[in-house]
LOZA-222422 format. One record per residue (C-alpha): chain; x, y, z. Coordinates in steps of 0.25 Angstrom, whole numbers, plus 5000, padded with zeros to 4 digits. Layout:
VOTI   rolo   east   north     up
VOTI      A      X       Y      Z
...
END
This chain:
VOTI   rolo   east   north     up
VOTI      A   5093    5013   4900
VOTI      A   5086    5018   4913
VOTI      A   5072    5021   4917
VOTI      A   5068    5035   4922
VOTI      A   5058    5040   4932
VOTI      A   5050    5052   4926
VOTI      A   5041    5063   4930
VOTI      A   5028    5055   4935
VOTI      A   5036    5047   4946
VOTI      A   5026    5045   4957
VOTI      A   5037    5040   4967
VOTI      A   5030    5028   4972
VOTI      A   5043    5020   4971
VOTI      A   5037    5007   4966
VOTI      A   5049    5008   4955
VOTI      A   5059    5008   4967
VOTI      A   5054    4995   4972
VOTI      A   5056    4987   4959
VOTI      A   5069    4993   4954
VOTI      A   5079    4982   4955
VOTI      A   5091    4991   4956
VOTI      A   5086    5002   4965
VOTI      A   5088    5013   4955
VOTI      A   5075    5021   4958
VOTI      A   5076    5032   4969
VOTI      A   5073    5037   4979
VOTI      A   5067    5025   4985
VOTI      A   5057    5025   4997
VOTI      A   5068    5022   5006
VOTI      A   5076    5035   5002
VOTI      A   5076    5048   5009
VOTI      A   5071    5056   4996
VOTI      A   5060    5047   4992
VOTI      A   5049    5055   4998
VOTI      A   5054    5068   4992
VOTI      A   5059    5064   4979
VOTI      A   5052    5070   4966
VOTI      A   5052    5056   4960
VOTI      A   5060    5043   4959
VOTI      A   5072    5042   4950
VOTI      A   5079    5030   4943
VOTI      A   5094    5030   4943
VOTI      A   5099    5029   4929
VOTI      A   5112    5023   4933
VOTI      A   5105    5011   4940
VOTI      A   5093    5008   4932
VOTI      A   5093    4995   4925
VOTI      A   5082    4997   4916
VOTI      A   5073    4986   4921
VOTI      A   5060    4994   4920
VOTI      A   5054    4988   4933
VOTI      A   5051    5003   4938
VOTI      A   5043    5006   4926
VOTI      A   5034    4995   4928
VOTI      A   5032    4999   4943
VOTI      A   5030    5014   4941
VOTI      A   5015    5017   4943
VOTI      A   5016    5030   4935
VOTI      A   5025    5027   4923
VOTI      A   5036    5037   4927
VOTI      A   5047    5027   4924
VOTI      A   5052    5026   4909
VOTI      A   5064    5021   4902
VOTI      A   5074    5032   4898
VOTI      A   5072    5028   4883
VOTI      A   5057    5031   4884
VOTI      A   5057    5044   4890
VOTI      A   5051    5056   4883
VOTI      A   5058    5070   4884
VOTI      A   5052    5073   4897
VOTI      A   5055    5060   4903
VOTI      A   5069    5060   4898
VOTI      A   5072    5072   4908
VOTI      A   5070    5062   4920
VOTI      A   5082    5054   4915
VOTI      A   5091    5065   4921
VOTI      A   5081    5067   4933
VOTI      A   5082    5053   4937
VOTI      A   5098    5053   4936
VOTI      A   5100    5066   4943
VOTI      A   5093    5060   4955
VOTI      A   5104    5051   4957
VOTI      A   5115    5061   4957
VOTI      A   5112    5066   4971
VOTI      A   5103    5056   4978
VOTI      A   5108    5045   4987
VOTI      A   5100    5032   4984
VOTI      A   5109    5023   4992
VOTI      A   5097    5020   5002
VOTI      A   5091    5011   4992
VOTI      A   5078    5004   4992
VOTI      A   5067    5004   5003
VOTI      A   5057    4994   4998
VOTI      A   5043    4994   5005
VOTI      A   5042    4980   5013
VOTI      A   5028    4976   5016
VOTI      A   5025    4973   5030
VOTI      A   5022    4958   5034
VOTI      A   5008    4959   5039
VOTI      A   5003    4947   5047
VOTI      A   4989    4940   5044
VOTI      A   4978    4946   5053
VOTI      A   4964    4941   5055
VOTI      A   4959    4955   5052
VOTI      A   4962    4963   5039
VOTI      A   4968    4977   5040
VOTI      A   4957    4987   5036
VOTI      A   4963    5000   5032
VOTI      A   4955    5013   5027
VOTI      A   4963    5023   5019
VOTI      A   4957    5037   5017
VOTI      A   4962    5043   5004
VOTI      A   4962    5036   4991
VOTI      A   4974    5043   4985
VOTI      A   4988    5037   4982
VOTI      A   4992    5037   4997
VOTI      A   4980    5030   5001
VOTI      A   4980    5020   4990
VOTI      A   4995    5017   4991
VOTI      A   4992    5014   5006
VOTI      A   4980    5005   5002
VOTI      A   4989    4997   4992
VOTI      A   5000    4995   5002
VOTI      A   4990    4990   5013
VOTI      A   4984    4981   5003
VOTI      A   4997    4973   5001
VOTI      A   4993    4967   5014
VOTI      A   4982    4957   5013
VOTI      A   4977    4961   5027
VOTI      A   4973    4975   5022
VOTI      A   4960    4980   5018
VOTI      A   4959    4995   5013
VOTI      A   4948    5005   5011
VOTI      A   4952    5018   5004
VOTI      A   4943    5030   5007
VOTI      A   4943    5043   4999
VOTI      A   4933    5055   4999
VOTI      A   4934    5056   4984
VOTI      A   4926    5046   4975
VOTI      A   4940    5042   4968
VOTI      A   4953    5037   4973
VOTI      A   4968    5041   4970
VOTI      A   4968    5054   4976
VOTI      A   4978    5064   4970
VOTI      A   4981    5054   4959
VOTI      A   4967    5057   4954
VOTI      A   4965    5071   4959
VOTI      A   4979    5077   4960
VOTI      A   4989    5072   4950
VOTI      A   4988    5080   4937
VOTI      A   4980    5073   4926
VOTI      A   4992    5075   4916
VOTI      A   5001    5066   4925
VOTI      A   4994    5053   4921
VOTI      A   5006    5045   4925
VOTI      A   5005    5050   4939
VOTI      A   4990    5048   4939
VOTI      A   4993    5033   4935
VOTI      A   4998    5030   4949
VOTI      A   4984    5027   4952
VOTI      A   4985    5014   4945
VOTI      A   4993    5009   4957
VOTI      A   4979    5010   4965
VOTI      A   4970    5003   4954
VOTI      A   4972    4989   4960
VOTI      A   4967    4994   4974
VOTI      A   4953    4997   4969
VOTI      A   4950    4982   4967
VOTI      A   4959    4977   4978
VOTI      A   4950    4967   4987
VOTI      A   4955    4974   5000
VOTI      A   4953    4988   4995
VOTI      A   4942    4997   4993
VOTI      A   4939    5012   4990
VOTI      A   4929    5020   4998
VOTI      A   4929    5033   4990
VOTI      A   4920    5045   4991
VOTI      A   4921    5044   5007
VOTI      A   4927    5055   5015
VOTI      A   4933    5051   5028
VOTI      A   4930    5062   5038
VOTI      A   4916    5064   5031
VOTI      A   4910    5051   5027
VOTI      A   4918    5042   5037
VOTI      A   4926    5046   5049
VOTI      A   4941    5042   5052
VOTI      A   4936    5035   5065
VOTI      A   4926    5027   5057
VOTI      A   4937    5022   5048
VOTI      A   4946    5019   5060
VOTI      A   4934    5010   5066
VOTI      A   4934    5002   5053
VOTI      A   4948    5001   5049
VOTI      A   4961    4996   5055
VOTI      A   4968    5008   5049
VOTI      A   4965    5021   5042
VOTI      A   4975    5028   5032
VOTI      A   4973    5042   5028
VOTI      A   4978    5045   5014
VOTI      A   4971    5058   5013
VOTI      A   4981    5067   5006
VOTI      A   4983    5082   5007
VOTI      A   4971    5088   5000
VOTI      A   4972    5102   5006
VOTI      A   4980    5112   4997
VOTI      A   4990    5120   5005
VOTI      A   4988    5135   5006
VOTI      A   4997    5147   5003
VOTI      A   4993    5155   5014
VOTI      A   4992    5168   5006
VOTI      A   4981    5178   5004
VOTI      A   4972    5175   4993
VOTI      A   4975    5160   4993
VOTI      A   4960    5157   4991
VOTI      A   4962    5162   4976
VOTI      A   4972    5151   4973
VOTI      A   4969    5136   4969
VOTI      A   4975    5124   4976
VOTI      A   4983    5116   4967
VOTI      A   4977    5103   4973
VOTI      A   4963    5108   4970
VOTI      A   4967    5112   4955
VOTI      A   4973    5098   4954
VOTI      A   4960    5091   4959
VOTI      A   4952    5100   4950
VOTI      A   4959    5096   4937
VOTI      A   4960    5081   4942
VOTI      A   4945    5080   4944
VOTI      A   4944    5079   4959
VOTI      A   4929    5079   4961
VOTI      A   4930    5090   4972
VOTI      A   4937    5100   4963
VOTI      A   4930    5098   4950
VOTI      A   4923    5112   4952
VOTI      A   4935    5119   4956
VOTI      A   4936    5133   4950
VOTI      A   4950    5135   4943
VOTI      A   4952    5148   4936
VOTI      A   4960    5146   4923
VOTI      A   4956    5159   4917
VOTI      A   4969    5166   4920
VOTI      A   4981    5166   4911
VOTI      A   4991    5162   4923
VOTI      A   4990    5152   4934
VOTI      A   4999    5152   4946
VOTI      A   5003    5139   4954
VOTI      A   5009    5142   4968
VOTI      A   5018    5130   4971
VOTI      A   5027    5122   4962
VOTI      A   5026    5107   4966
VOTI      A   5020    5097   4956
VOTI      A   5006    5101   4959
VOTI      A   5009    5115   4955
VOTI      A   5015    5110   4942
VOTI      A   5002    5101   4940
VOTI      A   4994    5113   4941
VOTI      A   5002    5121   4931
VOTI      A   5003    5110   4921
VOTI      A   4988    5108   4921
VOTI      A   4985    5123   4919
VOTI      A   4995    5123   4908
VOTI      A   4993    5110   4901
VOTI      A   4985    5110   4888
VOTI      A   4971    5105   4891
VOTI      A   4971    5096   4879
VOTI      A   4983    5088   4886
VOTI      A   4975    5087   4899
VOTI      A   4963    5082   4892
VOTI      A   4970    5069   4890
VOTI      A   4972    5067   4905
VOTI      A   4962    5064   4917
VOTI      A   4960    5079   4920
VOTI      A   4946    5082   4925
VOTI      A   4937    5087   4914
VOTI      A   4933    5100   4921
VOTI      A   4948    5104   4923
VOTI      A   4951    5101   4908
VOTI      A   4939    5109   4904
VOTI      A   4944    5121   4912
VOTI      A   4958    5120   4908
VOTI      A   4954    5120   4893
VOTI      A   4949    5134   4896
VOTI      A   4961    5139   4905
VOTI      A   4968    5152   4901
VOTI      A   4980    5149   4910
VOTI      A   4993    5151   4902
VOTI      A   5003    5152   4913
VOTI      A   5006    5145   4926
VOTI      A   5015    5150   4936
VOTI      A   5021    5140   4946
VOTI      A   5026    5146   4959
VOTI      A   5036    5141   4969
VOTI      A   5040    5146   4983
VOTI      A   5054    5140   4982
VOTI      A   5065    5140   4972
VOTI      A   5065    5130   4960
VOTI      A   5075    5121   4968
VOTI      A   5064    5119   4978
VOTI      A   5052    5118   4968
VOTI      A   5042    5107   4972
VOTI      A   5039    5101   4959
VOTI      A   5046    5089   4954
VOTI      A   5055    5089   4942
VOTI      A   5046    5080   4934
VOTI      A   5034    5089   4935
VOTI      A   5043    5101   4933
VOTI      A   5049    5095   4920
VOTI      A   5035    5092   4915
VOTI      A   5031    5107   4916
VOTI      A   5041    5110   4906
VOTI      A   5035    5101   4896
VOTI      A   5021    5106   4895
VOTI      A   5017    5108   4881
VOTI      A   5014    5123   4878
VOTI      A   5019    5127   4892
VOTI      A   5032    5135   4894
VOTI      A   5039    5135   4907
VOTI      A   5044    5148   4912
VOTI      A   5054    5148   4923
VOTI      A   5062    5161   4925
VOTI      A   5077    5157   4928
VOTI      A   5076    5167   4940
VOTI      A   5066    5158   4946
VOTI      A   5077    5147   4947
VOTI      A   5085    5154   4958
VOTI      A   5091    5144   4968
VOTI      A   5095    5146   4983
VOTI      A   5109    5146   4987
VOTI      A   5110    5132   4992
VOTI      A   5103    5126   4979
VOTI      A   5113    5135   4970
VOTI      A   5125    5129   4978
VOTI      A   5120    5115   4977
VOTI      A   5118    5116   4962
VOTI      A   5132    5123   4960
VOTI      A   5138    5112   4968
VOTI      A   5131    5101   4960
VOTI      A   5124    5095   4973
VOTI      A   5110    5100   4970
VOTI      A   5099    5090   4972
VOTI      A   5096    5083   4959
VOTI      A   5081    5086   4960
VOTI      A   5083    5100   4962
VOTI      A   5094    5101   4951
VOTI      A   5084    5095   4941
VOTI      A   5073    5104   4945
VOTI      A   5083    5116   4943
VOTI      A   5087    5110   4930
VOTI      A   5073    5109   4924
VOTI      A   5069    5123   4929
VOTI      A   5081    5129   4922
VOTI      A   5077    5122   4910
VOTI      A   5064    5128   4911
VOTI      A   5069    5142   4914
VOTI      A   5078    5141   4901
VOTI      A   5067    5138   4892
VOTI      A   5062    5150   4883
VOTI      A   5048    5155   4886
VOTI      A   5037    5160   4877
VOTI      A   5034    5147   4869
VOTI      A   5023    5141   4877
VOTI      A   5008    5144   4878
VOTI      A   5008    5143   4893
VOTI      A   5018    5145   4903
VOTI      A   5022    5139   4916
VOTI      A   5030    5148   4925
VOTI      A   5038    5144   4937
VOTI      A   5041    5153   4948
VOTI      A   5049    5150   4961
VOTI      A   5052    5158   4974
VOTI      A   5039    5164   4975
VOTI      A   5029    5165   4987
VOTI      A   5014    5168   4985
VOTI      A   5009    5179   4994
VOTI      A   4995    5182   4990
VOTI      A   4984    5179   4980
VOTI      A   4974    5189   4975
VOTI      A   4962    5187   4965
VOTI      A   4955    5198   4957
VOTI      A   4948    5199   4944
VOTI      A   4951    5184   4941
VOTI      A   4966    5186   4943
VOTI      A   4974    5180   4955
VOTI      A   4986    5187   4959
VOTI      A   4997    5180   4966
VOTI      A   5007    5188   4974
VOTI      A   5021    5182   4975
VOTI      A   5034    5185   4983
VOTI      A   5047    5181   4978
VOTI      A   5055    5171   4987
VOTI      A   5070    5171   4990
VOTI      A   5078    5160   4995
VOTI      A   5086    5162   5008
VOTI      A   5096    5153   5013
VOTI      A   5098    5151   5028
VOTI      A   5107    5141   5034
VOTI      A   5108    5134   5021
VOTI      A   5093    5133   5019
VOTI      A   5085    5140   5008
VOTI      A   5072    5147   5012
VOTI      A   5062    5155   5005
VOTI      A   5059    5169   5008
VOTI      A   5048    5178   5003
VOTI      A   5053    5191   4997
VOTI      A   5046    5205   4994
VOTI      A   5047    5202   4979
VOTI      A   5032    5201   4976
VOTI      A   5025    5199   4963
VOTI      A   5011    5194   4958
VOTI      A   5006    5184   4948
VOTI      A   4992    5185   4942
VOTI      A   4985    5172   4939
VOTI      A   4971    5167   4936
VOTI      A   4974    5154   4945
VOTI      A   4983    5152   4957
VOTI      A   4985    5138   4961
VOTI      A   4992    5135   4974
VOTI      A   5000    5122   4974
VOTI      A   5007    5122   4987
VOTI      A   5004    5108   4993
VOTI      A   4993    5102   5001
VOTI      A   4990    5096   5014
VOTI      A   4981    5086   5021
VOTI      A   4967    5088   5026
VOTI      A   4962    5083   5039
VOTI      A   4953    5070   5040
VOTI      A   4943    5071   5051
VOTI      A   4947    5062   5063
VOTI      A   4962    5061   5058
VOTI      A   4973    5069   5064
VOTI      A   4979    5080   5055
VOTI      A   4991    5088   5056
VOTI      A   4987    5102   5051
VOTI      A   5001    5107   5051
VOTI      A   5006    5097   5042
VOTI      A   4993    5095   5034
VOTI      A   4993    5080   5036
VOTI      A   4989    5068   5045
VOTI      A   4999    5067   5056
VOTI      A   5006    5053   5055
VOTI      A   5019    5045   5058
VOTI      A   5023    5037   5045
VOTI      A   5008    5035   5042
VOTI      A   5002    5033   5056
VOTI      A   4993    5044   5059
VOTI      A   4996    5052   5072
VOTI      A   4985    5058   5081
VOTI      A   4992    5071   5080
VOTI      A   5005    5076   5073
VOTI      A   5016    5069   5081
VOTI      A   5006    5061   5089
VOTI      A   5003    5047   5090
VOTI      A   4998    5037   5079
VOTI      A   4983    5034   5078
VOTI      A   4980    5020   5077
VOTI      A   4976    5015   5063
VOTI      A   4977    5029   5056
VOTI      A   4987    5031   5045
VOTI      A   4990    5041   5034
VOTI      A   4997    5041   5021
VOTI      A   5001    5050   5009
VOTI      A   5000    5065   5010
VOTI      A   4991    5065   5022
VOTI      A   5003    5058   5029
VOTI      A   5016    5065   5023
VOTI      A   5010    5078   5018
VOTI      A   5007    5082   5003
VOTI      A   5021    5078   4997
VOTI      A   5026    5067   4988
VOTI      A   5019    5061   4976
VOTI      A   5010    5049   4974
VOTI      A   5021    5039   4975
VOTI      A   5026    5043   4989
VOTI      A   5012    5040   4994
VOTI      A   5015    5025   4991
VOTI      A   5026    5025   5001
VOTI      A   5018    5034   5011
VOTI      A   5007    5023   5010
VOTI      A   5017    5012   5013
VOTI      A   5022    5019   5025
VOTI      A   5008    5021   5030
VOTI      A   5003    5006   5026
VOTI      A   5015    5001   5033
VOTI      A   5012    5009   5046
VOTI      A   4998    5004   5046
VOTI      A   5002    4989   5043
VOTI      A   5012    4990   5054
VOTI      A   5002    4994   5064
VOTI      A   4992    4984   5059
VOTI      A   5003    4973   5061
VOTI      A   5006    4977   5075
VOTI      A   4991    4978   5079
VOTI      A   4991    4993   5081
VOTI      A   4978    4995   5073
VOTI      A   4964    4995   5079
VOTI      A   4955    4985   5075
VOTI      A   4943    4992   5068
VOTI      A   4930    4990   5075
VOTI      A   4921    4991   5062
VOTI      A   4921    4987   5047
VOTI      A   4923    4997   5036
VOTI      A   4912    4990   5028
VOTI      A   4902    5001   5033
VOTI      A   4910    5013   5028
VOTI      A   4904    5015   5014
VOTI      A   4890    5015   5020
VOTI      A   4894    5024   5031
VOTI      A   4901    5034   5022
VOTI      A   4889    5033   5012
VOTI      A   4879    5037   5024
VOTI      A   4888    5049   5026
VOTI      A   4887    5054   5011
VOTI      A   4898    5046   5004
VOTI      A   4895    5039   4991
VOTI      A   4906    5028   4993
VOTI      A   4914    5024   4981
VOTI      A   4921    5011   4982
VOTI      A   4932    5004   4974
VOTI      A   4922    5000   4963
VOTI      A   4916    5014   4963
VOTI      A   4930    5020   4960
VOTI      A   4933    5009   4949
VOTI      A   4920    5014   4942
VOTI      A   4924    5029   4943
VOTI      A   4938    5025   4938
VOTI      A   4932    5017   4926
VOTI      A   4923    5028   4922
VOTI      A   4934    5039   4922
VOTI      A   4943    5030   4914
VOTI      A   4932    5026   4904
VOTI      A   4929    5041   4902
VOTI      A   4944    5044   4901
VOTI      A   4945    5033   4890
VOTI      A   4934    5039   4882
VOTI      A   4941    5053   4883
VOTI      A   4955    5048   4881
VOTI      A   4959    5051   4895
VOTI      A   4964    5043   4907
VOTI      A   4951    5046   4914
VOTI      A   4940    5056   4915
VOTI      A   4938    5059   4929
VOTI      A   4924    5060   4936
VOTI      A   4924    5072   4945
VOTI      A   4910    5074   4949
VOTI      A   4908    5067   4962
VOTI      A   4894    5062   4958
VOTI      A   4900    5057   4945
VOTI      A   4911    5049   4953
VOTI      A   4900    5043   4962
VOTI      A   4892    5039   4950
VOTI      A   4903    5033   4943
VOTI      A   4907    5025   4956
VOTI      A   4893    5018   4957
VOTI      A   4891    5005   4951
VOTI      A   4884    5004   4938
VOTI      A   4871    4997   4936
VOTI      A   4877    4985   4930
VOTI      A   4886    4984   4942
VOTI      A   4874    4985   4952
VOTI      A   4865    4976   4944
VOTI      A   4874    4966   4936
END
């Protein structure tokens, strides 16, 4: 008997730390950890102790005898990883720093209440000297866990349970509904805290750089819309056409396709925003085409998400065998039996999809590879996307994409671009516009790209490393940043703040913010969960800013006990 890691793996590697026989890889100390699609259990080494199951925050680990048909496919995926990955480097456990006792506490402001910021807060709070305030411009915390992860992925969303204890922690407080750069400045924070950590993510959608791009919809905006982000509740989403096109083939692209094709009655049991559910019930979309610039071997989606697309009720996957062309180095590696196991599994699943008969589904999901968008035009309610076929040219053993003169068009009612995201500058904080993030060296913010560290200023998450890696990788990014901060604190490299942060809520309020503290977030959370319980759903989200502010205020009984 063995345990198996399945699709919803978040990669935070808590399971690695508790495994007594080191059978879960890659570990944070191994080279492939940051780029791995998920973690894998070695069936030959697993001793069936189950400690990893108790540690997993998203319920991704199960005993092989309890797997459903979808989960059973991960038995082979887990085993295949060990056919070509060297795991001899072993474990690299995080070792807490020995922080001496100081007369003054370590006061830290974290800007951004998503997973990166909250993992950093949790790491810092393991040291009694730390006091942490977390700011966010939204009335609610949890960042992309709340506003980005698709609502039909409840196990992934359940990772927010790791942060529930923070809300009532005596050395932690939320200061929500405050925008740093508008209500408070970077310099005002520096004058009141020993250190400021920026965990502001990568909220800007990358552009295609083609004519007519303004007629497309960013996948990040679409996800924010169906997840109930208060700034996107009024987004115009055209679902009147029969076909939708998604440019890009990462997991976000698959999320978009899945939400557009899933029966709204199934979505109704999730925490999808009510306004989005209402619009999806009236949707006329029957076909979604997902486009990738590279060949199938270099597709950006993970295997688990790809597998799940083939199991959507009433949806047939259409994948022309001609779309599965491989470049010469990949073909040679496959023929020699030395192809990377992840790529080999991706190819195997794609070929299974291509071999399926078509014509039995009410809706269709079409995958196309080796295409480049050239231009978008919109007329009479129809958006037309011009595409060029790509070819693969091998030079010095390296495969490179080249655009050909083979041009074709696709008509769609909706075109969504899912080609990644980048950071947004915070006033007063250095920004690397070329990279789309905050310049840094292992979490210490630099005064310019390649420059010198700024005293007391740090960064973590996507703002540090770019928009790559899932929720779990943020935990290890947070450990790195917290370690740098604590190291600087221990050696006396931080400036002593001249002011107390106690006046910040009042200062922000004078500038137009209605500040929501930890208790206010608890009231919002309770109201949403209570509404969900009545509707048979995990929660019913409040999306109007006025409703969120009202829910956060203390009731009359709290004010006058």
